[in-house]
N, C-alpha and C positions, 0 to 999 in steps of 0.2 A: 652796655657797649654795643651789643648786637643791634639794638634798636637804632643807635646812631649810625651804624654802618648801613642799615637798611634805609634809614632816612636820607643819607647821603646819596645812595643809589637812586632813590625815588626822585630826589631833587635833580640829579643829573639826567634821568630819563625824561622827566617832565620839562626840563629846561627852566626850572624854578630858580629864583634868585638865591644867592648865598644866604640872605637874611632868614629864609625859611629853615635852612639847615642850622643856622645859629640859634634860632628859636627852639629847635629840637634839642640842641645841645644844652641850652639853658634849662629847658624843662627836665631833661634827664638829670642835670646837676641838682636842681631843686628836689627831685624825687630821691636822689642818693643822699642828699643832706638830711632830708626828712627821715630816711631809714637810719642814717648814722645817729641822729638825735634819739630816735626810738631805742636803738641798741645801747646807747650811752645811758639812757634812763633805766633800761632793764638791767644793765651791768651794775649801776648804782644800787638798785633795789636788791639785787642778789648779794652785793657786798654788805649791805645793811643787814640782811637776813643772816648771812654768814657770821657777822660780828655778834649778832644777838645769840645765835646758837653757840658760838664759842664762849660767850659770857655765861650762858646757862650751863654749859658743860663744866666750865671751871668752878662755878658755884656748886654744882652737884658733886663734883670731885672733892672739893674742899669739905663739904658736909660729910661725905663718905669717909674721908680720911679722919676727920674729927671724931666721928662716931666709932670707927673701927680701931683707932689708935689710942 
């Protein structure tokens, strides 16, 4: 967001056309989308790891209960 504000200021100072600012907005949007996709992939990976750990825990708990009871 700060980059967009700076870009708008630069466009106003230099008298650039609005299209240059729009290009900056589109670039910022693409970068944010890329970051969002990377975070979504990381989140999915963490969820898979968590599910695996939960399954291992349940299996170990089941074995423990069977052996001790």
